[in-house]
DOKE-121001 format. One record per residue (C-alpha): y, x, z; residue in three letters. Coordinates in Angstrom, 3 decimals, always signed. Layout:
<sites>
         py         px         pz   resn
          Y          X          Z    Ala
...
</sites>
This chain:
<sites>
         py         px         pz   resn
    -42.807    -90.900    +63.539    Met
    -42.671    -94.577    +64.394    Lys
    -39.231    -95.888    +65.409    Asn
    -38.572    -97.205    +68.922    Lys
    -36.225    -99.923    +69.903    Leu
    -33.145    -99.085    +72.104    Phe
    -30.678   -101.405    +73.720    Arg
    -27.146    -99.895    +74.119    Ala
    -24.907   -101.723    +76.613    Thr
    -21.276   -100.622    +76.161    Thr
    -18.625   -101.233    +78.814    Lys
    -15.002   -100.725    +77.911    Ile
    -12.284   -100.370    +80.599    Glu
    -10.143   -103.526    +80.562    Gly
    -12.771   -105.846    +79.035    Thr
    -14.671   -108.497    +80.984    Lys
    -17.994   -108.529    +79.157    Glu
    -20.089   -105.552    +77.899    Pro
    -21.167   -105.374    +74.311    Phe
    -24.906   -105.262    +73.695    Val
    -26.336   -103.667    +70.484    Asp
    -29.893   -102.849    +69.431    Trp
    -30.954    -99.823    +67.405    Phe
    -34.211    -98.641    +65.928    Glu
    -34.638    -94.909    +65.985    Ala
    -37.319    -92.319    +66.503    Ala
    -35.527    -90.900    +69.578    Thr
    -32.904    -91.727    +72.022    Leu
    -30.585    -89.078    +70.457    Asp
    -31.034    -90.863    +67.115    Gly
    -30.031    -94.187    +68.690    Ala
    -26.994    -92.484    +70.243    Lys
    -25.881    -91.266    +66.780    Val
    -26.321    -94.708    +65.265    Leu
    -24.400    -96.327    +68.138    His
    -21.509    -93.815    +67.951    Asp
    -21.210    -94.353    +64.238    Ala
    -21.072    -98.134    +64.628    Glu
    -18.662    -97.849    +67.501    Ala
    -16.268    -95.757    +65.561    Lys
    -16.423    -98.215    +62.529    Glu
    -15.612   -101.059    +64.983    Cys
    -12.652    -99.213    +66.650    Gly
    -14.290    -98.814    +70.037    Val
    -12.535    -96.049    +72.056    Pro
    -14.656    -92.888    +72.110    Met
    -13.150    -91.589    +75.365    Asp
    -13.581    -92.054    +79.133    Ala
    -12.677    -95.739    +78.801    Arg
    -16.184    -96.349    +77.217    Arg
    -19.398    -96.008    +79.109    Thr
    -22.752    -96.713    +77.444    Val
    -26.181    -97.279    +79.021    Glu
    -29.244    -96.891    +76.806    Tyr
    -32.626    -98.311    +77.496    Val
    -35.795    -98.050    +75.482    Glu
    -37.332   -101.629    +75.119    Cys
    -40.529   -103.169    +74.013    Asn
    -39.992   -104.508    +70.481    Pro
    -42.049   -107.596    +71.089    Glu
    -40.612   -108.751    +74.391    Thr
    -37.132   -106.961    +74.205    Leu
    -37.717   -106.034    +77.894    Lys
    -37.001   -102.403    +79.101    Pro
    -40.129   -100.201    +79.344    Leu
</sites>
C-alpha cells in the first residue's frame, strides 16, 4: 500500500503557536501512531491540554485534499 502524507497540527493549552508536523503513513491511524510516539519523545502532554488536527495532504502541493 502506498503511503499518504498527513499534516498534524498540535495545539497545547498555554502556548501561543501550534506545532505542525508531517507524517507519511498508509492510513490516518498509522499517522496518529507516529505522531503520538514523536510527541511522547518530545515531552508533549498526552492529556486534555493537547488537541491535534490531522489532514491528509497532496504530497506535491502540501495542500489538504
